[in-house]
C-alpha positions as CSV (number, residue, x, y, z in Angstrom):
1,M,0.0,0.0,-0.1
2,L,0.8,3.8,-0.7
3,L,1.4,6.2,1.9
4,V,1.3,9.8,-0.3
5,K,1.7,13.2,2.5
6,R,1.2,16.4,1.7
7,G,3.0,18.5,4.8
8,R,1.6,22.5,4.5
9,S,3.3,25.1,3.5
10,N,5.4,27.2,6.3
11,E,6.8,30.6,6.2
12,P,10.1,30.4,8.3
13,G,10.4,32.8,10.8
14,R,6.4,34.9,10.7
15,K,3.4,34.0,12.1
16,R,-0.2,34.3,12.0
17,R,-1.2,37.5,14.2
18,R,-5.3,37.6,15.6
19,D,-5.7,40.1,13.4
20,G,-5.2,37.6,10.8
21,S,-2.2,39.8,9.6
22,R,1.6,38.0,8.9
23,G,4.4,39.4,11.3
24,A,7.9,38.6,11.5
25,G,8.1,36.8,15.0
26,N,6.4,37.7,17.9
27,H,4.8,41.4,17.3
28,Q,4.5,44.0,19.7
29,T,4.4,47.5,19.5
30,S,6.9,50.1,19.1
31,T,7.3,52.3,22.0
32,R,8.0,55.4,19.5
33,D,4.9,54.2,17.1
34,S,2.8,55.1,20.9
35,T,4.6,58.2,22.2
36,R,4.9,59.9,18.7
37,P,4.2,63.7,19.5
38,Q,-0.3,64.6,18.2
39,D,1.5,67.7,16.7
40,T,2.9,65.5,13.7
41,V,1.5,65.6,10.8
42,T,1.2,63.1,7.9
43,P,1.7,64.1,4.3
44,A,-1.4,63.8,1.8
45,P,-1.2,62.6,-0.7
46,S,0.0,64.4,-3.8
47,G,-2.8,64.7,-6.5
48,N,-1.0,62.3,-9.1
49,Y,-1.5,59.6,-6.5
50,G,-4.3,57.6,-8.3
51,R,-2.2,58.4,-12.0
52,E,0.7,57.1,-10.3
53,L,-1.0,53.7,-8.5
54,R,-2.8,52.8,-11.6
55,E,0.9,53.1,-13.5
56,L,2.2,50.6,-10.8
57,L,-1.0,48.3,-11.9
58,G,-0.4,48.0,-15.0
59,G,2.6,47.6,-15.4
60,I,2.3,44.2,-13.2
61,G,-0.3,42.8,-15.0
62,A,-2.0,39.5,-14.9
63,P,-0.3,36.5,-15.8
64,K,-0.9,34.5,-18.5
65,P,-3.4,31.4,-19.0
66,A,-2.1,28.6,-18.1
67,A,-3.7,24.8,-17.8
68,F,-4.0,23.2,-14.5
69,K,-0.4,21.0,-13.5
70,P,-1.2,18.3,-10.6
71,D,1.2,18.6,-8.0
72,P,3.7,15.6,-7.8
73,F,1.5,14.0,-4.7
74,Q,-1.3,14.0,-6.6
75,L,0.9,11.8,-10.1
76,E,2.3,9.6,-7.4
77,A,-1.5,8.5,-6.0
78,L,-2.6,8.1,-9.6
79,T,0.1,5.9,-10.7
80,A,0.1,3.5,-7.8
81,L,-3.9,2.9,-7.9
82,E,-3.3,1.5,-10.9
83,F,-1.5,-1.8,-8.7
84,E,-2.0,-0.3,-5.5
85,D,-4.6,1.0,-2.8
86,V,-3.3,4.8,-1.6
87,L,-3.5,6.9,1.2
88,V,-3.0,10.1,1.0
89,T,-2.8,12.4,4.0
90,A,-3.0,15.6,2.8
91,P,-4.1,19.4,4.1
92,T,-7.6,20.1,3.0
93,G,-8.3,22.1,-0.4
94,S,-5.0,20.6,-0.9
95,G,-6.5,18.3,-4.3
96,K,-7.3,15.7,-2.3
97,T,-10.8,15.6,-4.3
98,W,-8.4,15.7,-7.3
99,I,-7.4,12.5,-7.2
100,A,-10.3,10.5,-6.6
101,R,-12.3,12.7,-9.6
102,E,-9.6,11.5,-11.9
103,E,-9.4,8.6,-11.3
104,I,-13.0,7.4,-11.7
105,R,-13.2,10.1,-14.7
106,R,-10.6,7.0,-16.3
107,L,-12.1,3.7,-14.9
108,L,-16.1,5.5,-15.8
109,E,-14.6,6.6,-19.8
110,A,-12.8,2.5,-19.5
111,G,-17.2,1.2,-18.9
112,K,-16.2,0.0,-15.4
113,S,-17.0,1.4,-11.5
114,A,-16.7,3.1,-8.5
115,W,-18.2,3.9,-4.9
116,Y,-17.3,6.8,-3.1
117,T,-18.0,6.7,0.2
118,T,-17.8,9.2,3.0
119,P,-19.1,9.3,7.1
120,L,-22.1,12.1,6.5
121,K,-25.1,12.6,4.8
122,A,-25.0,16.2,4.5
123,L,-21.1,15.4,2.4
124,T,-22.3,13.0,0.9
125,N,-25.4,14.6,-1.2
126,S,-22.4,17.6,-1.7
127,K,-20.8,15.3,-3.0
128,Y,-23.6,13.8,-5.5
129,Q,-24.0,16.9,-6.6
130,E,-20.6,17.7,-7.3
131,F,-20.1,14.3,-9.3
132,I,-23.0,15.0,-11.3
133,D,-21.9,18.7,-13.0
134,E,-18.8,16.6,-13.3
135,F,-20.1,13.4,-14.7
136,G,-23.4,13.9,-16.1
137,A,-26.3,12.4,-13.4
138,G,-27.3,9.8,-16.0
139,S,-23.4,8.6,-14.7
140,V,-24.2,9.1,-10.9
141,G,-26.6,7.5,-8.0
142,I,-25.9,8.3,-4.6
143,L,-27.6,6.0,-0.9
144,T,-28.1,6.9,2.5
145,G,-30.0,6.2,4.7
146,D,-32.5,8.8,3.2
147,R,-32.1,8.9,-0.6
148,K,-31.9,6.7,-3.1
149,E,-31.6,7.9,-6.9
150,N,-30.3,5.8,-9.7
151,P,-28.7,2.9,-7.8
152,N,-27.0,1.1,-11.0
153,A,-25.8,4.8,-11.7
154,P,-21.4,3.5,-12.1
155,L,-20.8,5.5,-9.8
156,I,-22.9,5.8,-6.7
157,V,-21.7,8.2,-4.3
158,G,-23.1,7.1,0.0
159,T,-22.3,6.8,3.6
160,T,-19.6,4.8,4.4
161,E,-22.8,2.3,6.6
162,I,-24.9,1.6,3.4
163,F,-21.3,0.4,1.8
164,R,-20.0,-1.9,4.5
165,N,-24.3,-2.9,4.5
166,Q,-23.6,-3.7,0.4
167,L,-20.3,-5.8,1.5
168,F,-22.2,-7.8,3.9
169,D,-24.7,-8.6,1.7
170,S,-22.6,-10.2,-1.0
171,L,-21.1,-12.5,1.6
172,R,-24.0,-13.6,3.2
173,G,-24.8,-15.0,-1.2
174,G,-26.1,-11.1,-2.1
175,E,-24.6,-10.1,-5.3
176,D,-20.6,-8.7,-5.8
177,V,-20.8,-5.0,-5.6
178,R,-20.3,-3.6,-8.3
179,A,-17.1,-1.0,-8.2
180,D,-13.4,-1.3,-9.3
181,L,-12.2,1.5,-7.2
182,A,-13.4,2.5,-3.2
183,V,-13.3,6.0,-1.9
184,M,-12.7,6.7,1.4
185,D,-13.6,10.5,2.0
186,E,-12.6,11.8,6.0
187,A,-10.6,8.0,6.4
188,H,-9.9,9.3,9.9
189,Y,-12.8,8.0,10.8
190,L,-11.3,5.0,12.0
191,A,-10.3,5.9,14.8
192,D,-13.9,7.0,16.2
193,E,-14.0,4.7,19.4
194,E,-18.3,5.0,18.0
195,R,-18.6,4.8,14.2
196,G,-15.2,3.3,13.9
197,H,-15.9,-0.6,13.2
198,V,-17.7,0.6,10.3
199,W,-14.5,2.0,8.4
200,E,-12.9,-1.5,9.7
201,E,-15.2,-4.0,8.9
202,A,-15.8,-1.9,5.3
203,I,-11.7,-2.0,4.2
204,I,-11.6,-6.0,5.9
205,L,-14.9,-7.1,3.6
206,T,-13.5,-4.9,0.5
207,P,-12.7,-7.8,-2.0
208,P,-8.9,-7.4,-3.3
209,R,-10.1,-7.1,-7.0
210,I,-11.7,-3.4,-5.9
211,R,-8.8,-1.0,-5.2
212,L,-9.0,1.7,-2.6
213,L,-8.1,5.3,-1.9
214,L,-8.7,7.0,1.0
215,L,-8.5,10.6,1.9
216,S,-8.3,12.2,4.9
217,A,-6.3,15.8,6.3
218,T,-6.2,14.4,10.1
219,I,-3.8,11.5,10.6
220,G,-2.0,11.2,12.3
221,N,-0.4,7.9,12.4
222,A,-0.9,7.2,8.9
223,E,2.1,4.9,8.3
224,E,1.3,2.6,10.9
225,F,-2.2,3.4,9.1
226,A,-1.5,2.0,6.1
227,A,0.5,-0.4,7.4
228,W,-2.6,-2.1,9.3
229,I,-4.4,-1.9,6.0
230,A,-2.3,-3.6,4.1
231,E,-1.8,-5.7,5.9
232,V,-5.8,-6.8,6.9
233,R,-5.9,-6.5,3.1
234,G,-3.1,-8.7,1.7
235,V,-1.6,-7.4,-0.7
236,H,2.1,-7.7,-1.2
237,R,4.3,-6.6,-3.8
238,Q,6.9,-8.6,-5.7
239,A,9.8,-7.7,-8.4
240,P,7.9,-7.5,-12.1
241,G,8.9,-10.8,-14.4
242,P,9.7,-10.6,-18.0
243,G,7.1,-8.3,-19.8
244,E,5.5,-7.1,-15.7
245,R,5.3,-3.3,-15.3
246,E,6.4,-3.0,-11.9
247,G,3.8,-3.0,-8.7
248,S,2.3,-5.9,-10.0
249,G,2.3,-8.8,-7.4
250,V,-0.1,-11.1,-5.7
251,V,-3.1,-10.5,-4.2
252,Q,-4.2,-12.8,-0.2
253,R,-7.1,-12.7,2.7
254,R,-5.4,-13.1,5.7
255,P,-6.6,-12.8,9.2
256,R,-8.8,-9.8,10.9
257,R,-6.0,-8.1,13.1
258,K,-6.8,-5.4,15.4
259,R,-6.4,-1.1,14.6
260,P,-4.5,1.0,15.1
261,G,-5.3,2.0,18.5
262,Q,-8.1,-0.6,20.0
263,N,-8.2,-4.1,21.3
264,L,-10.7,-6.0,19.2
265,P,-13.2,-8.8,20.6
266,S,-11.7,-11.9,20.7
């Protein structure tokens, strides 16, 4: 399993003040500024101020339109998804959903299918509309406790509980889950004391033929999490043979294991 991490960008030596601006280190008001004589007069702007400002801004200009360029961590995750599960940890707004969207696009164009899970109905509804705008209403369905629309669509957006229930139904002799990819948004819910077992069961029960893409901005022990997923999924990578591309491997099933930070019932 591949772990892709992207940290926040930092500016050394600069801290954010309470008013939202930035200053160098711990900012303190200068005594000289606070005791400035009252009779000090600030020079009035010249009559040419507006013209000078326009000339300054006109010289800066606007950036030329350019095509979107993915970050290296996004391309790394997309490449790895072709042959292994991927856990992406990156700050909110850094482009985790872009990885899922582009992989889903590739699968739909190839006539395949995908599941996109979230922990919240509100987030599920939001992603449902987002993917309708991207792929069209005919290609997207939604399954939650309150909504069931277009359930045979190649892309299903639903809560993690519904996805887990479908996996259980499949084990009991029901239909196989129609998916080549399962995206688990907000994957850090695995550590939730009340609902974490849902993510644990979904990860363990997902067949090896379904690739997993897990997204989170707040996983603190990402390496341990990724190692646990690789262990319970039983996916092992091996050196490619003649004519095989790097990353091909054998898939095995292993017994249930303890997830990070929790003791499983015996």
